[in-house]
Each structure stands twice: as C-alpha cells, then as structure tokens.
BARO-64898 format. One line per field, with one value per residue (C-alpha): z, x, y; residue in one letter. Coordinates in nm, 4 decimals. Last residue first. Example, Ala and Ser with C-alpha at 12.3 -4.5 7.8 and 13.67 -1.06 7.14 Angstrom:
REM residues 2
zz <- c(0.7140_0.7800)
xx <- c(1.3670_1.2300)
yy <- c(-0.1060_-0.4500)
type <- c(S_A)
REM end
This chain:
REM residues 442
zz <- c(1.0614_0.7403_0.5665_0.2521_0.1493_0.3049_0.1452_-0.2077_-0.1784_-0.0431_-0.3398_-0.5819_-0.3977_-0.4084_-0.7774_-0.8642_-0.6535_-0.7995_-1.1489_-1.0980_-0.9505_-1.2108_-1.5062_-1.3974_-1.2694_-1.5641_-1.3449_-1.3235_-1.2113_-1.3566_-1.0194_-0.9891_-0.6718_-0.8825_-1.2198_-1.5206_-1.8292_-2.0917_-2.3622_-2.7071_-2.8796_-2.9591_-2.6172_-2.4483_-2.7180_-2.6420_-2.2688_-2.3401_-2.5755_-2.3392_-2.0722_-1.7394_-1.3977_-1.3540_-1.0266_-0.7949_-0.5255_-0.1552_-0.0173_0.3482_0.5874_0.9314_1.1418_1.4732_1.4101_1.0340_0.9073_1.0113_1.0351_0.6942_0.5307_0.5892_0.2222_0.0421_-0.3131_-0.4043_-0.7794_-1.0187_-0.9159_-1.0345_-1.3010_-1.2076_-1.4460_-1.4539_-1.7152_-2.0015_-1.7870_-1.7690_-1.4941_-1.3215_-1.3866_-1.3826_-1.0707_-0.8862_-0.9736_-0.8709_-0.5380_-0.4473_-0.5834_-0.3830_-0.0709_-0.1086_-0.1430_0.1604_0.0449_0.2064_0.2485_0.3762_0.7218_0.7718_0.8851_0.9753_1.3385_1.2352_1.2689_1.4188_1.3656_1.5692_1.4542_1.7252_1.9416_2.2888_2.1830_2.0757_1.7049_1.5423_1.1821_1.2001_1.5059_1.3082_1.0321_1.3016_1.3976_1.0451_0.9086_1.2029_1.2166_0.8479_0.8663_1.1495_0.9482_0.6261_0.7738_0.9868_0.6910_0.4811_0.7499_0.7726_0.4078_0.0900_0.1824_0.1394_0.3217_0.2744_0.4041_0.5372_0.6176_0.8544_0.9019_1.2025_1.3209_1.0049_0.8292_0.7260_0.4122_0.1618_0.4002_0.5919_0.6541_0.6244_0.4642_0.2737_0.1516_-0.0362_0.0706_-0.0831_0.0583_-0.1409_-0.1011_-0.3108_-0.2599_-0.5795_-0.5350_-0.1671_0.0489_0.2135_-0.0833_-0.3310_-0.0956_0.2021_-0.0131_-0.1034_0.2586_0.2250_-0.0294_0.1839_0.5006_0.3334_0.2188_0.5705_0.7109_0.4551_0.5237_0.9018_0.8969_1.2284_1.3156_1.3536_1.0720_0.8321_0.8750_0.5639_0.5934_0.9438_1.2084_1.3440_1.5122_1.3734_1.4946_1.2258_1.2596_1.0500_0.9842_0.8724_0.7193_0.6895_0.4167_0.3654_0.0065_-0.1675_-0.3802_-0.1549_-0.2333_-0.4693_-0.7168_-0.8029_-1.0963_-1.1919_-1.5195_-1.5208_-1.6757_-1.8315_-1.5791_-1.5210_-1.3399_-1.0695_-0.8351_-0.5037_-0.3368_0.0157_0.1791_0.5188_0.6247_0.9599_1.1002_1.4678_1.6309_1.6643_1.9909_2.0571_1.6864_1.6583_1.9994_1.9265_1.8784_1.5781_1.4328_1.4799_1.3180_1.0143_0.9872_1.0232_0.6764_0.5920_0.2706_0.4551_0.6850_0.7425_0.6917_0.6001_0.7126_0.6037_0.8240_0.6902_0.9299_0.8197_0.5460_0.1761_-0.1168_0.0634_0.1964_-0.1558_-0.1152_0.1834_-0.0019_-0.3118_-0.1110_0.0973_-0.2100_-0.3693_-0.0601_-0.0529_-0.4228_-0.3542_-0.0790_-0.3084_-0.6131_-0.4025_-0.2736_-0.6275_-0.5684_-0.6679_-0.4831_-0.4567_-0.1970_-0.2269_0.0793_0.3844_0.5976_0.9458_0.8429_0.9635_0.9965_0.6465_0.6469_0.3587_0.0092_-0.2372_-0.6072_-0.7140_-1.0781_-1.1661_-1.5241_-1.5577_-1.7466_-1.4844_-1.2957_-0.9354_-0.6810_-0.4440_-0.0685_-0.0988_-0.0369_0.2377_0.2401_0.2451_0.1700_0.3707_0.3436_0.6495_0.6695_0.9816_0.9060_0.9235_1.1109_1.0327_0.8437_1.0558_0.8796_1.0460_0.9610_1.0984_1.0121_1.0902_1.1622_1.4628_1.5439_1.5315_1.5110_1.3601_1.4360_1.1844_1.2095_0.8444_0.6865_0.3432_0.4610_0.7474_0.4924_0.3021_0.6175_0.7357_0.4003_0.3945_0.7528_0.6868_0.3788_0.5660_0.8571_0.6612_0.8565_0.9774_0.6279_0.4030_0.2630_-0.0904_-0.1869_-0.5678_-0.5896_-0.3136_-0.4813_-0.8210_-0.6764_-0.5098_-0.8364_-1.0139_-0.7212_-0.7234_-0.9952_-1.2789_-1.0548_-0.8910_-1.2349_-1.3241_-0.9985_-1.0618_-1.4183_-1.3036_-1.0309_-1.2637_-1.5199_-1.2564_-1.1276_-1.4795_-1.5466_-1.2216_-1.2824_-1.6384_-1.5095_-1.2425_-1.4934_-1.7388_-1.4653_-1.3779_-1.7422_-1.7998_-1.4820_-1.5819_-1.9303_-1.7891_-1.5603_-1.1854)
xx <- c(3.2777_3.2370_2.9042_2.7890_2.4371_2.1456_1.8261_1.9666_2.1559_1.8376_1.6363_1.8923_1.8813_1.5013_1.4760_1.7397_1.5751_1.2304_1.3734_1.5441_1.2296_0.9831_1.2164_1.2853_0.9410_0.7087_0.3987_0.0952_-0.2672_-0.4968_-0.6519_-0.7322_-0.6348_-0.4525_-0.6108_-0.5624_-0.4528_-0.7226_-0.6638_-0.6303_-0.8670_-0.6233_-0.5712_-0.4935_-0.2370_-0.0474_-0.0323_0.0789_0.3547_0.4680_0.5253_0.3463_0.5034_0.5375_0.6838_0.4720_0.5627_0.4984_0.6929_0.7374_0.8216_0.7334_0.4430_0.4112_0.1501_0.1026_0.4125_0.4141_0.0361_0.0407_0.1648_-0.1760_-0.2735_-0.5987_-0.7342_-0.9546_-0.9028_-0.8164_-0.4505_-0.2734_-0.0116_0.3195_0.5630_0.9270_1.0997_1.0770_1.2593_1.5636_1.6819_1.9423_1.8099_1.4417_1.4917_1.6749_1.4124_1.1342_1.3064_1.3093_0.9615_0.8157_1.0054_0.8532_0.5068_0.5244_0.2973_-0.0377_-0.1463_-0.5038_-0.5887_-0.6427_-0.9179_-0.9285_-1.0061_-1.3708_-1.6110_-1.9392_-2.2685_-2.5581_-2.9161_-3.1644_-3.3203_-3.2362_-3.3582_-3.6983_-3.7625_-4.0284_-3.9079_-3.8062_-3.5955_-3.4158_-3.3700_-3.2013_-2.9507_-2.8512_-2.8271_-2.6325_-2.3962_-2.3152_-2.2757_-2.0221_-1.8187_-1.8396_-1.7615_-1.4763_-1.3170_-1.3473_-1.1655_-0.8960_-0.7982_-0.8267_-1.1352_-1.2885_-1.5715_-1.6347_-1.9682_-2.1300_-2.5028_-2.6628_-3.0359_-3.2295_-3.5796_-3.6925_-4.0229_-4.1127_-4.3081_-4.0288_-3.7878_-3.4600_-3.4167_-3.1429_-2.8043_-2.6864_-2.3236_-2.0985_-2.2543_-2.0170_-1.9438_-1.6724_-1.5069_-1.3200_-1.3320_-1.3913_-1.7708_-1.7406_-1.8668_-2.2110_-2.4469_-2.3154_-2.0777_-2.3127_-2.6239_-2.5446_-2.5980_-2.9693_-3.0222_-2.8548_-3.0315_-3.3728_-3.2956_-3.1896_-3.5176_-3.7152_-3.5143_-3.5291_-3.9140_-4.0636_-4.3422_-4.7185_-4.8039_-4.6221_-4.8930_-4.8770_-4.4988_-4.5467_-4.3549_-4.0088_-3.9260_-3.6169_-3.2616_-3.0297_-2.6571_-2.4435_-2.0876_-1.8060_-1.4661_-1.2751_-1.0317_-0.7950_-0.7048_-0.3756_-0.1612_-0.2575_-0.0985_0.1963_0.2475_0.5129_0.5261_0.8412_0.8252_1.0133_0.7347_0.4733_0.2055_-0.1373_-0.0035_0.1523_0.4309_0.3967_0.6611_0.7589_0.9460_1.0130_1.2213_1.3568_1.2937_1.2048_1.4511_1.4661_1.2953_1.0940_1.0110_0.8673_0.7027_0.5154_0.1996_0.3754_0.4388_0.0735_-0.0353_0.1771_0.0317_-0.3407_-0.4444_-0.5824_-0.3795_-0.0895_-0.0653_0.3102_0.5777_0.9383_1.1085_1.4465_1.6087_1.9129_2.1244_2.3340_2.5903_2.6016_2.8332_3.1226_2.8722_2.8141_2.8128_2.5767_2.3422_2.3379_2.2874_2.0002_1.8259_1.8236_1.6621_1.3992_1.3368_1.2567_1.0127_0.8330_0.8141_0.6645_0.4194_0.2896_-0.0848_-0.2093_0.0612_-0.1364_-0.3128_-0.5612_-0.7832_-0.8020_-1.0901_-1.0470_-1.2533_-1.0305_-0.6928_-0.7311_-0.5490_-0.3070_-0.2871_-0.0083_-0.0382_0.1308_0.2199_0.5865_0.5176_0.3009_-0.0255_-0.2227_-0.5197_-0.3985_-0.6584_-0.7065_-0.6710_-0.4187_-0.0440_0.1567_0.5062_0.5085_0.8275_0.9182_1.2073_1.3084_1.5646_1.7583_1.9502_2.3254_2.6379_2.8155_2.6935_2.4460_2.2567_1.9316_1.6853_1.3311_1.1190_0.7487_0.5954_0.3874_0.4352_0.8115_0.8917_1.2383_1.5210_1.8020_2.1369_2.2255_2.5427_2.4137_2.3850_2.1688_1.9264_1.9056_1.8367_1.5690_1.3893_1.3892_1.2637_0.9923_0.8680_0.8543_0.6569_0.4170_0.1108_-0.0237_-0.1705_-0.1632_0.1479_0.2837_0.5212_0.5422_0.5712_0.8333_1.0379_1.0028_1.1212_1.4183_1.5213_1.5164_1.6994_1.9883_2.2541_2.0499_1.8877_2.2217_2.3728_2.0882_2.1398_2.5136_2.4568_2.2087_2.4440_2.7461_2.5502_2.4574_2.8156_2.9481_2.7068_2.8022_3.1751_3.1458_2.9714_3.2362_3.5194_3.3558_3.3226_3.6907_3.8025_3.5906_3.7206_4.0830_4.0235_3.8613_4.1554_4.1783)
yy <- c(1.1896_1.3889_1.3694_1.1875_1.2798_1.0846_1.2171_1.2356_0.9058_0.7474_0.8725_0.7315_0.3978_0.3851_0.4743_0.2120_-0.0583_0.0039_0.0149_-0.3230_-0.4788_-0.3514_-0.4075_-0.7686_-0.8690_-0.8027_-0.8247_-1.0499_-1.0262_-1.2947_-1.3873_-1.0136_-0.8260_-0.5638_-0.5217_-0.7447_-0.5474_-0.5966_-0.8599_-0.7102_-0.4715_-0.1943_-0.0385_-0.3700_-0.4436_-0.1231_-0.2020_-0.5581_-0.4409_-0.1644_-0.4278_-0.4008_-0.3265_0.0468_0.1724_0.3862_0.6384_0.6970_0.9914_1.0809_1.3633_1.2256_1.3529_1.1705_1.0492_1.0446_0.8613_0.4952_0.4627_0.6334_0.3062_0.1406_0.1728_0.2558_0.2518_0.5444_0.5571_0.8376_0.8575_1.1711_1.0984_1.2597_1.0924_0.9843_0.7662_1.0182_1.2758_1.0507_0.8171_1.0358_1.3865_1.2927_1.0811_1.3593_1.6226_1.3856_1.3314_1.7018_1.7717_1.4842_1.5962_1.9435_1.7899_1.5605_1.2807_1.2042_0.8417_0.8677_0.7307_0.3565_0.1234_-0.2459_-0.1511_-0.1543_0.1395_0.0158_0.2013_0.0620_0.1218_0.2343_-0.0370_0.1028_0.4472_0.3158_0.2561_0.4719_0.4513_0.8192_0.7315_0.4632_0.7192_0.9275_0.6596_0.5635_0.9171_1.0609_0.7628_0.7824_1.1607_1.1431_0.8923_1.0960_1.4377_1.3014_1.1268_1.4420_1.6407_1.3691_1.3930_1.1857_0.9847_0.6389_0.4566_0.0832_-0.0345_-0.3529_-0.3420_-0.5936_-0.6346_-0.7689_-0.8556_-1.0268_-0.9755_-1.3289_-1.4135_-1.4737_-1.6437_-1.5970_-1.2264_-0.9688_-0.9132_-0.6038_-0.6013_-0.3614_-0.0348_0.2197_0.5643_0.7395_1.0795_1.3314_1.7073_1.9001_1.9224_2.0236_1.7367_1.7414_1.7126_1.4537_1.2735_1.2479_1.2244_0.8630_0.7632_0.8439_0.5652_0.2989_0.4231_0.4027_0.0497_-0.0478_0.0865_-0.1144_-0.4275_-0.3671_-0.3855_-0.2795_-0.5185_-0.5618_-0.3201_-0.5527_-0.8168_-1.0370_-1.0671_-1.2042_-1.0083_-0.9352_-0.6058_-0.4376_-0.3903_-0.2532_-0.3245_-0.0902_-0.2061_0.0255_-0.0467_0.2792_0.3735_0.6669_0.7263_0.6635_0.8944_1.1886_1.5247_1.5545_1.2775_1.0215_0.7821_0.5927_0.3959_0.0639_-0.1418_0.0839_0.1850_0.0288_-0.2769_-0.0600_-0.1734_0.0049_0.2175_0.3097_0.5958_0.7530_1.0525_1.1751_0.8314_0.7675_0.5294_0.1504_0.0616_0.3781_0.4094_0.0585_0.0429_-0.2846_-0.0777_0.0784_-0.2675_-0.3625_-0.0343_-0.1105_-0.4602_-0.3860_-0.2669_-0.6141_-0.6267_-0.4647_-0.7660_-0.7829_-0.5164_-0.5827_-0.2634_-0.1285_0.1356_0.3210_0.5255_0.8230_0.8856_0.8133_0.7383_0.5638_0.3090_0.1834_-0.1979_-0.1822_0.0517_-0.1685_-0.4872_-0.3480_-0.2087_-0.5542_-0.7069_-0.4319_-0.4892_-0.8546_-0.7488_-0.5060_-0.7315_-1.0141_-0.7549_-0.7261_-0.7140_-1.0581_-1.2519_-1.5726_-1.7869_-2.0748_-2.1279_-2.3518_-2.2246_-2.0780_-1.7771_-1.4929_-1.6674_-1.8188_-2.1516_-2.1740_-2.3231_-2.2460_-2.3274_-2.0066_-1.9520_-2.0107_-2.1220_-1.8125_-1.8617_-1.6704_-1.8141_-1.7799_-1.8915_-1.5988_-1.5426_-1.2576_-1.2244_-1.0558_-0.9020_-0.5221_-0.3276_-0.0184_0.2259_0.4293_0.7090_0.8115_1.1290_1.1823_1.0801_0.7532_0.4494_0.2572_-0.0217_-0.1235_-0.4009_-0.4328_-0.7390_-0.7790_-1.1207_-1.0191_-0.6500_-0.6958_-1.0676_-1.0290_-0.7872_-0.7455_-0.5657_-0.5156_-0.6546_-0.7599_-1.1221_-1.0001_-0.8513_-1.1812_-1.3836_-1.1391_-1.1552_-1.5355_-1.5520_-1.2906_-1.4758_-1.8070_-1.6586_-1.4374_-1.5540_-1.2168_-1.1517_-1.4578_-1.6223_-1.6478_-1.9316_-1.9425_-1.5638_-1.5399_-1.8143_-1.6488_-1.3188_-1.4868_-1.6516_-1.3148_-1.1530_-1.4032_-1.3722_-1.2228_-0.9625_-0.8840_-0.8262_-0.5889_-0.3983_-0.3670_-0.2472_0.0177_0.1410_0.1463_0.3462_0.6039_0.6218_0.6557_0.9391_1.1122_1.0610_1.1889_1.5011_1.5553_1.5055_1.7434_2.0032_1.9700_1.9886_2.2987_2.4640_2.3919_2.5307_2.8466_2.9221_2.8541)
type <- c(S_S_Q_K_P_M_L_E_F_L_A_L_V_T_A_Q_I_G_S_T_I_A_P_E_P_E_I_K_F_L_P_S_H_H_S_P_I_P_A_G_G_T_K_S_A_A_L_D_E_L_S_T_G_G_V_S_F_Y_V_S_A_I_A_P_D_T_T_F_Y_P_F_D_E_A_G_M_G_Q_S_V_I_S_S_V_K_D_A_G_L_K_R_M_W_V_K_K_L_R_R_V_M_S_D_N_N_V_T_P_P_T_S_E_E_S_V_I_V_E_P_L_K_D_D_P_L_G_A_V_R_G_L_N_V_A_I_R_E_I_G_E_L_L_T_R_R_T_D_L_N_T_N_R_V_T_L_Q_L_H_A_R_D_S_I_I_N_H_K_T_G_S_H_F_S_G_V_T_V_V_G_A_Q_R_P_P_L_E_R_S_V_L_T_Q_L_A_V_V_I_Q_S_G_L_L_V_P_D_K_G_A_H_P_S_A_G_H_A_G_V_G_H_I_I_I_D_V_T_D_A_G_A_Y_P_A_G_E_Q_V_N_I_M_G_A_P_L_G_A_A_V_H_F_A_M_A_Y_D_P_K_G_F_R_Q_W_L_D_D_K_M_M_A_R_A_G_I_V_R_E_E_A_P_Q_G_I_L_M_L_T_G_S_W_D_D_K_R_D_A_M_Q_K_A_T_G_I_L_S_T_V_H_V_D_H_G_C_A_H_M_V_P_V_T_N_G_T_I_P_D_K_H_M_A_K_S_A_Y_E_L_D_T_K_E_L_L_P_L_G_D_M_D_G_R_M_M_V_L_P_G_P_G_N_K_L_L_A_V_V_G_T_G_G_V_G_E_T_V_K_F_G_S_K_R_L_A_K_A_L_K_K_A_T_R_F_E_G_T_S_L_E_P_N_I_H_F_D_R_F_M_A_G_L_R_D_R_Y_D_A_E_I_S_Q_A_L_D_N_G_H_S_L_Q_S_F_L_V_A_T_L_A_V_T_I_T_L_R_N_M)
REM end
C-alpha cells in the first residue's frame, strides 16, 4: 500500500468518525424536538415521591419497550429493568433515578409542578417537585435507549437500562438488589450513571477519579435521663446537659481522629428534649448525618460516635441499662467510588468526540451522597458516575456579577436548561457505551 493510499484511507476513517459523531448529535437533537422535550415536561409536571413512582415507571417502561428492549417492571418496588441483547460482548448497565422531593416548586417555569402526593413517611399530603433533576435523568435514559437500538451495527453485547426508585431516600438501589437484581438479569461488567449539575455550564461533562459522592449514614442517639424539677437538678440526670456534651465531643472525631487530608462530616441536625422551662426531662433525641469518602473513614466515625455517646453516659453516672443508644438507620449508603482506569478511558473518548473544552475533572467540594454504590460495591463492578451541566452560561455569568444566585439542588427554585442537559447526557452515555461495548463478530 503506497503513501497516497494510506493517506486516503486515514482521511476516510477520520471523516467517517466525524460524520458519525455529527450524525449522533443531530439524531439526538431531532429526538428531543420530536418527543423528548415533551416527555421531560411531562415528567417535571408530574413528579412522584420515593417508592411511589408508579406513573413515572409506567411511562419509562412503555418508552423502553417501544425501542425494542425487553422490560421488567416492579423490581424492588417500582423499579424498571430493560435489556437489549446484541450479540457477544459485555453486559453494561446505565441507571437513571426517577423520584421527586416533597417541596413546593417556586420557579417561574410555565411547566412548574403543582403536584400533591401523600408522603409515605408522615402520611401527610405534600407538594412535590423535581428539585434534583431526576426528570432529566429518566428522559435521557429514554433517549439513550433509542440511539442504542437504532445503532446496533455500532456495538456488541447486552445493554441494561435501570429506572431506579427512591434515590432521594437512598433505599431504592438496595431494594432492587434485595429483589435479586443480578441473579435475575445478569451481573454487569460495567455500570454507569450521571447526575445533572446546576453548578456546571449546560452541556459540560464532568468526571473525576476517586469518590464523586460521599457515603452517608443517618444516625439517631437516644439519651435516657432521670426527670426532675428544674430547681432540683441534683435529683435527676439531665439529658439536655449530657446531649450538649455529646454534641461538642462529636466534633473531635473529624478534627482529631481523621488524618487532616481525609474528609469526613459529623453534623447534628436536630436536638429535641423537654416540654417546659422548669422541668428536667427524662429523654433527649439527637439526629445526625455522617459523611465519608471511604469505608475506613465510615468505620472510624460510626465507632467513634458510639464510643463518645455511651462513655459520656457513664461519665454522667447513668447505669448500664440507661446508657445512650446509638441507632444507625437503614437510610444509609457507602461512598460512590469511581474506577479510575475507566474514568481515564471514558474521559479520553469524550474529549476526542465532544471536544476538550466540553470535558472537565472538577473535584467535588461537597459531601452529597448517592445510593448508586449499592449496585457496584458488593460485588465489585467497574463503574463511573459523572455529571452533566445544567445551567446556562448567561445565568452562571450573571450570578458571579451580582445577579441572582444559582439555586442549589433540593431548592424550591431549582431549575435546569433541559435541552442541552438531556442531549449532552445522551451523547456522553452513548459514546461511553460504544467504547465499552465495541462491535464483535458473531
């Protein structure tokens, strides 16, 4: 083969790749105009609370069946599992979460939610909105399904799409796993998920090595005191005083027991005790959130909380049967830890196909949590959790020059630029799937 022939061949390959990338973007944009935009609005107008995503799950399942997937509903409650088999190759999972939050939407959107639902925890009827972008996630999952079904000549293997319930309560992924998810549908070789991010420019892809999301534990401390008159404190054991000592002592766990560069959070979000000015109560209740970025830190913090609470009870002179109780709730999750080599692999693809200016690796400064690791931690599955920007450049620029601040996730003012967020999320997902599931011969 002479040099001219090689040059022509390479040029043809390059043109084919560019054309293919342009074709993908154009197809996704057309799908958004034809149906995904309307679907997003419908999901946004009709949010549902954790464990009650019945309408959302039905709509998702119907759309995935229309793209040719074999769909199973009711997995782990309202979970949806969709499979598309396309010859030999790896099994790859992509998850989209479905639930909204008990918030009254206060945005100026013409499609703002006015939904009301019964809260399964309190039993009260409450307003509901998509204040975290799960409507973006589930719409993108539907768009991904169509692109992968339409492009079966470009990949090989089995694609698993999961519509997950109850992420906001960090119980949905575990519920699906308890429903024998991998035993029934196969254990993935790779797993992915993404979250739309209000703090990133719309369409930007952000992926980091390490832990993009922290582990979170919900902890209750029940303090048993001895009630007495406020004028006779010597006659009782004051749970307010003991609780205050515990609150202060807990702050030493992060500052004195974790290495300075190892992240951890222990926050006491609620302290309840007593009924009247002059009564020493016989009980106090502390509610904590505990955050970590690895399992060793989690162990240090949880063991330290129990040690401090129980032994300060002993210092106060409480008998063994009255010592403080430390209860770790089931609404807990391990940290989300990315597979670093998989991060580097996908980042390289995204930079090449989307442009280096569209891909970043900003390390998260917060300690937000996710229940996605219940899918990937045990047994260990190579996984990547990435972010897709959701706020316009104009709004971001204005917020930095005295304009309105960008509403955070879980705010009643939270809103997303849906088209660039959804189309970029689909494109990044499809490109990642092509990389992980290359075409193989039969």
